[in-house]
C-alpha positions, 0 to 999 in steps of 0.5 A: 477538562475531561480525561474520557472527552480525549481521543488517541487512535494508532495510526493506520498508515506505519503498519498498512504501508510501513509494516512489510508482510514478511518475518522481521530479521530477527536482529530487530528485535528490542536487543538490538533496537535498545542497542541502535536507540543508543548509538545514534544519539552518542554519533549524533556528529556523523548524521546520526541524529536527530536525523538519519542518513542512509549512509550511516543506516548502511553501517549501522544494517550491514556492519552491525545488524548483518543484514544485506545491503539491499534488504538495507535499502529496502527498509530504508526505502519503505519509510522514504515512501511514507515521507512528508514530502510534496509531488514536485519534491519527489518529481525531482527526485524521481529525475536526480536518480534517473540520470544517474549512469552507475550504481557508484553515482546512485549511492553519491544521491542516496547518500543526500537522504535522511529519515527521522530517527526516533520516528525510524526506530520505531518503525523498524520496531513495528516490523515485529507485526508479522513475525511468525510466532511458533504457537500460533502456528502450531495451534492456530488462530481458528481452534474451536472455543466455546467462548467463539460459538457464535461469532459476533459482528465484531469477530466478523469484522476481523475476520474479513481483515485477517491481512495484521497490515489492513487490522487496525484492531490488530494494531491497536494489540500491537502498541498496547502489549509493545506500548513501554518498549515503544517508550523506552526506544524514544527515550535519551540515553541518560533517563535509562538505568545502568541496565539499559531499561527505564529507570522510575524516575525517567522523562521523555522530551517534547523530542521523544514525543515529536517521535511518537508521534509516527504511531498515535494521533487523537481527539479532543471532546467531539471535534473533528479536527485530527492531531499527532500526538506531540500537538495534543500534549501541548494543551495545557490541561492535557499534558497536566493529566500526561505529566507534564512538568514545567521544571524539567519541561518533560513528561513523567514516563510512568504518567504518560504512558498510564495516560495513553493506557487509558486515552488509547481506543480504537481507530475511528476512521480504520477499516472496522469504523467503515464497514459499521458505519462508512457509506456507500459506493456509487458506481457510474457501471454496475451490473443491476441484480448481482451486487447483493453479496457485495460491501462497498464503503467508504469513510473519505467524507468524514475522514481527515487526509491520511484516513480515508478509506474504501472498501470493497468486498466479494463484488461478483462478476462486475464491471465497476468504474470509479472517477472521483474525488470520493476516492482521491487519496483514498486506501484501498482495499480491495477483499474477497473480489471475484471474477469481475473487472473494477477502475479505480481511475483516481488517484490513490494512497494505498491499494491492498488487494486480497483473496481475490480471484479471476478479476482484473483492477486498473487502478489510478496512480498509488502513491505509496503501495500495492500490496497483493496477498493470497490472490490467484489470477488475478492481474493488476495495472497500475503505476505505483510507489511501490508493489510487494506480492505474498502467497497468491499465484498464476497473477499478472502485474502491469507495472510502472515503479520506481522502485524493486518490486518486492516478492515475498513468501508462497508466491507460484507463477506470477507474471510482470509486464510493462505498464501498457494501459493509459487514459485521460487524466492519467498523468495529471494524477500522476503528478498529482502524487510525484510519480514520474515514468523514469525510473521504471524498475517494473523487470528487477523484482527482489525476492523477500522471504523469512531469511531476507533476500533470497534467489529461489529456485524456480523463480517465483515468476517471469517477464510477460513475453513480446510476442504476448504482449497486448495493449490495455483500451480503457473503455470511457470517456474522460476529460484529459490529455493524457493519449499515449502509454507514459513513458512508452513501451521497452523497444520487445514489447513496442516491437511486439505492437508494431509486428501485429499491427503489420499484420493487420495490415497486411491481412486489410490489404489481402480483403481488399486485392481479393476484390469480393462482390456485395454477396461475397462481401457479406458472408465474409463479415458474417463469418469474421463476426462469428469467430470473434464472438465465439473467441468473446466466450471463449475468454471471458471477455464477453460478460466485460463488454455486456457489463459495459452496456450502461443499465437505465439506473446508472446516471443517478448511481454516479452521482453518489 
């Protein structure tokens, strides 16, 4: 089997979902992680290896790495969001958490959680992706260079993906640069030299290879089948190339590292490939003549589960709606969308929203995370495993989430509000990704800055006043049984809605008791309609209503 027939690439999800968009704690450096890697193996019987339980991670994080308890939980919980657990298991866990009435009961329940130790070590190391570089901060990444006078297509792809968590080129560069450290973290302690580093003849166990599969996967020849690294290297011809010894039942570290350097390539299912070769996505609702700048692409026709991507960029003054299997389980990126209303009513894996303005996004249940970065006046409505927000202003989030929202640095005047809509298949979609109506921590955010958990003054967020709360109606006909907001509304918001409904009923009674004649009723109706249209224009809702009128070609587009 020829070497060039094998391709290994960096998995998207550990960076897309796993790496928090904040500088990591200083003690996530290689020096301390190396010590942790040795410590967990020496305490294997105490719940450290091969699975690391929450009490032991808490002991390491708080006692040895000096992290606050809540920050230790944030990292543990973030890793758990990516774990392979069935929707039924996640729903059972949510039910158990919702039955905890005290902090002590919740801690006892958390003691049952554990994660793969080696993969968790690699997860902690990948937090370095968003480490602040003094050199970059001082020089900047956009300083003109004689070698970059005319941007290439590759450069355009890269500059459109400045968020490193979405940039598969940055992921590849990170792994290539730090490959020796990553391999060292999964080595058995006896394979290290007296100084604690890799020895010339170090051997990597199959167990360590399984840990590396958290970051790496690949394929052979032109086969579409994608395999984790440890499965890929279970095939005899590849084992020989990668330095496997039948005698020791392990891989030569040096040969494996050299083999990986030769075979590592850009993720063929990442955003860069999706931009270049992805298929277009057709929409049920779309206004003619205003989509010239928009770039909408997907790789869901050929990507394996976990690598499905949908990219939407530069959508301007549109109302777009989609409920399709082509979206189910996809990682969605929305980039530079402006003055639009976008409905993605399918169960999704993750959503990244970057540099959008004056836009409303109504999402189906998002299994892992919704991340919002560098946005202004954006409204996001969704059920999600987690919400994180960075460098955004005047945005509103109507959330149903079992985890505390992460408010990272640079946010101004954010508004948090309860989830306030439904569509017919919503509860089925929630069940399919393992999201329940409780617990719901939408109003309990964590502010995470460069120094860890902070209590900034003034606070970068506020809760929506009940008097300003309105229910959102999804304006499309769909199949399904959901007819109410899952879990209902918090009492103050339900009371505000009930009070408003009573005022409408009182107004209707007043009109009825006025006993207007036919001409007066006609004049009154004209006046009300005139005021309503003025309100639509003032609030900008007229655009959304107009764009809901189907164009003649929409029936054909919806089939795409």
